[in-house]
N, C-alpha and C positions, 0 to 999 in steps of 0.2 A: 224497795224493791217492787216495781209494778207487777202484778200476777200476769203470767203468759196467758192462762185461761180466760182472765177477765178482760184481756184486750182482743179477743177473738172477734167480737161484734165490730170493734173500731177497724181491725184488719180487714174484715170483709167489706166495710163501707169504702175503705181507701181503694181496695182492689176494683169494686165497681166503678167508682169515679175515675180511677186511673184508666181503665178499659175505654171508658167513654172519652176521655181526653185523647187517648192514644189514637182511637178510630178516627177522630177529626184531624189529627195530625197526619197520620198515615194514609188517610182517605180510603178507609175500608169500612164505612158505616154499616155495611150489609153482612159483615162477618167478624169474626174473632181475629184480633191481631196476632200474628205468629210470633214464637219466641225470638226468631232472628230479626224481625221487624222491630220488635220492642228495644233489643239490644243495639240496633243501628240507629235508634232514634232517642238515645239517652234514657230509656225506660228500663235499665237494668234492675232497678229496685222493684219495679212492678213485675217483670219476669221472675225474680226471685220469690216475691211474695205469692204469686200464683203457684209456682213450682212447689212452695212448702206449705200450700193451702189447698190440696185437692188436685191440682194439675190444671191444664188447659182444657181438658175434656170436661171436667166437672163444671168450670165457669161457662163454657160453651153452652153446655146443657141449661145451666141455671138462668142464663141471660138470653137463652134461645138463640144463639148466634152460631152459624154454621163454622166450622174450622177451615182454615185454608187447606186445600187439597194438596199437601206437600209430601205425602208418602209416596216413594218411587214404586212400591209394589201395587199400590192402590188396593191393598187387602181390605176386606171389610171386617167388621167385628166378628162376624160368624166364622169367617176364615181363620182370623187370628186365633179364636177360641179353640177350633179344631185342631190347629197346628200346635197349641199348648197342650191339649189332651193327648195328641199323638206323641209328643215328646215326653210327656209324663208317663205314657204307657211304655214307650221305648226305654225309658230309664227306671221302670218299675217304681214310680213314686205316687203316693197317694196325697200328697201336699204340693203346694206351689214350690216349683223348683227355684234356685237362687240363679243369678246371672251366670255364674261360673258353671253350674250344673247343666244349664240350658246350652251353653256354648260347647261344653264338652260331649253332650248328647247329640246335638245337631251338627256340630262340626264348623259353625260360623256363627256370627253375631247378628244376623238379619232378623231373627225372631226377637232377640233382645232389644234391638232398634224399635220394632214395631210395638212392643211393650212399653217401652220408655215414651213413646210418642202418644199413647193413648191413654190408659187408666193406671199406668205403673204397675208394679208387682203386687202391693197390697190391694190395689183396685181390681185386679184380675182374679186374685185369690177369692175375694168376695163374690165376683160374678160367677166364678166357677164352684163356689160352696165348698172351698178347701182351706185348709190353715197354711199359715207361713211357716217356714222353718223356725222352730224355737231356738232362743239363744239362752244357753245354761245360766241361770241365775238372775236373768233378766226379764224373760217374758213369761216366767212361770207365775201362777196366781199366788196371792200373798198367803192363802191357807195352805198352799203346798209347800211354800219356803218355811213357814213356821213348823210344819210337821217335820221337814228336814232338819231344821235347827233341833228340836226335841230329840229325834233320833240320833242325830250327829253327836249331841252332847252325851248321850248314853254310851255311844260307841267309843268316843274319845275317853270317857271315864273308864271304860274296860281296858283300853289300850294302855293308858297312862296309870292304871291302877290306883285311882282316887275316887273318892266318894264326895268330893267338893266340885264346885264349878271350876272347869278348866280355865286358865288364864289364856290371854291373847297370845303370848310368847310361847306358851306350851303347845297351842294349835298351830302357829306359824312354824314351829321348830319340827314339827311331825308332818303327817300327811294331811293335814286338816286345814290347809290355807283357805280353802273356799268356805269352810264352816266358819273360820274366823271373819271372813268377809260378810257372810249372810247375817251373823250375829251383829256386826257393826252397823250394818245397813237396816236392821230391823230392831231398833230400840236399845240395843247395846248390852254389854255383859251383866250390869247391875240388874237391869230388867229380867233377864232371863234367869239369873240366880233367884231372884224373888219368885218369879213365875213358876219355877220348878222346885222351889223350897230347898235350895242348895247353898251351903256356905261357900263363901269366897275365900281364896288363899290369904291367910294373914301376913302382912308385911310389918315392917317396922312402925310403930305408932307415929314416928315423926316424919314418915314419907307422904301421908296422906291425911286430908283434912276430912272430918265428917260432914254430913249434909249442912248441919246449923252452922258450922264454922265457914263452909264455902259460901252460904248466903249471906252471912255477916261480912266477909271479905269483899264479896261483889258490891254490896251496899257501900262500903267504904270507898271503893274506887269510883262508883258513881258519883258519890258525894265530891271526891277530891278533883274529878274531872269535869264535874258539872255536865253530866250527861244523863240522858233518860233512856238509854238503850243498854243492850248487853255489850259489855267491853270486848274489844277484840283480843285475839291471842297475844298480839304485839302489845297491847296496852296492859294486859295482865302481866306479861313478862316484865314490863317497865314498872309495875307497881312494887310496893313494898313486900308483896307476897311472892311475887316472882314465879319461878318454875313449879314450886310446891303447889300453888293454887292451880296453875295450868294442868299439872299433872292430876290433881284431884277432879278437875272438871272433866277432863277427857276420858278418865278411868271410871267415871260414874255414868252420867247421862250425856255428856258432851255438850258443847256450846249451844247448839240448836235446842235441845231438850231443857237445858237450864233456862234459856230465854223464855220457853213457853211456860215453865214453872213459875217464873218471877213475872210473867206477862210483860217482857221486855221485847222490843224488836231488835233484830240482828243489825249489825252495821252493814250498810251497803259497801260492798268491796268488790275490786276486780275479780277475786277468787270466786265469790259467790255468782257474779255474772258470768265468768268463764264456765263454772259448772252447769250453769242454765243452758248456755249455748252449746256446750259440749254435747249434752243431751239432745239437742235439736239437730246438731250434725249427725249424730248416731242415728236419729230417726230418718234424716234425710237419706243416708247412705243405705239404711236398711230398706227403705221405700223404693230405691233403685235397684234392689236385688243383691246388694253386697252383703257378705258375712262380716259382722263387726263384733270384736271382743274389746271390752272396755278394760284398761289396765288399772292396777291399784295406784293410789295417790303418789307414792314415791318411785314410780317407774320412770325411766328416761324418756318415754313417750306416751301418748295418751290412748291410742287405739290401734288394734291389729286388724286389718282388713284383709278378708279373703285368705286368712291363716298365714299371711306373708308380708304384707306391706305395712309398715311402721308409719303411723300418722301422728303429728302433733297438731293439736287445735289451739287457735288464738282467737281472741275477740277484742275488739276496740271500739269505743264511742268516739264521735268526731270532737275535735277541740280546735280552738283558734290558735295557730302559731304566730306568735309575736302580735297578736291582736288583729291580724289581717288575712291570713290564709288558713282555710278550713282543711284539716289533715286528719288522718288516723295513724296512730303510732302502735306498732306491734314489737313487743320485746321477745326476741329469740333467746336472748341471755347467753348465746354461745355462737361463736363464728361457724363452726362446723357441727352441724345438726346431728342428732342422735335418732333421726327419723329418715324416712324416704321422702315423704311429702308433708309440706305444712298446709293445713286448711285453715285460712285467716278470714273470719267473718267480720266486715265492716258494717256497723250499724249507723242508722240515721238518728236524727234527734229524738225520735219517738221510739228508739231501741227496736226499730224494724230492720229487717236485713236489707242492706243496700248493695253489697258485693260479697261473694263467696269465692276468694281466691285460693286456688289450688296449685301450689308452687313446689316444684322439685327442690329438695333441700340444697342440692349442689348448685342451684342457680341463685341461692339466697344465702351466701356466706358472709353475713353480717350479723351484728349483735342486735341492732334495732332497724326495723323498717318503718319508715314515715312516708306515706302516700297522700297525694292531694286528690282533687276531684277527678283529674286526668293523670294517669301514670303509666309507665311503660309496663307495669306489672298487670294492668288490665287485660292483657293478652291471656292471662291466666284465671280470668274471671268465669266462675261456673264451668271450669274444665275437668268435668268428671271423667272425661275420656282419658286423662292422665292415670287414673286408677286401672282402667283397662289395659293401658300400655305396660304399666308395672306388673299386673297380673300375667299378662302374655309373656313378659320376659322371665318371670319366676317359674312359670309353667315350662319353659324351655330348659331351664337349668336344674330341674328336678331329676 
């Protein structure tokens, strides 16, 4: 897997060169091309890259190119800043308000539009010297999460009347679901049992392998499959050790930590790629001012936006169909979706974002979506306004 962080310099070079090429094509060498102009001239990939790497205002400033004057209100930055401060004061907020909060406080979307078209919500938060709204469990500092884990384990011990490390099942069965999630995302149950010097619940000796047995079993699988990376979950299940080894891996350090311990790379997989770009989608949505809650792994959808809109995220690399047609294939795996909207990210050959399709699930009652370079679904490309429409609908029926 190519590191997203390590690719930042390459992305910025592509953006700069892309802007220069677009200026020549659009014949606007004295200013920054607009998002609409890029979309109308087959530069959707560049528009997406700019949008996810600081926005048009940032690149206009860095390349010393004026923006096209397309704002209907003609509001200056100073006027927008004052309007944001006025709305914050009206709503009694000391942080940057979300899109929904601004709409409710002002009674319309005009300020949201001006924010979107300039620096974005995180950009204006920095300019105003205020914080963004925190999302529980995601934007908190690591030190704070670790403190919450320690205090949460003590509280769980008291409620469960135990002196040992509580199990995942015990936490999930009570009111400690978030604690279970925090532990899982911060090094796992085995680490925290050792860190807090707590014994773990003893199960049947036949159910779990010890560390040395796990290492030995993994090495046997590496040898039998002739691979030099961490075996995947499916490869472990298909081995002679089956579910016993899989359970032992996930109940100790997990596949990722075991790979680190054994200096093995993880297998490139659609799941890993999907997780990476799900995080990018979350960042894109939050930067546009939407509230986003990430669901657990086995949830029927991935994200809950603005506390009401169910979103499923999909990502696909391009491939050649029958050796001649370049396509992207997305698997919904069900004809009738369990979400309101699909956000489908189509990547190019360098794993950069080419399209961001935001499609209502009732318009996509198919098990697999296959799109070419030009598709009828392109009308949904970068349609974040769909989220606004769903939000307005849900607001009406509250």
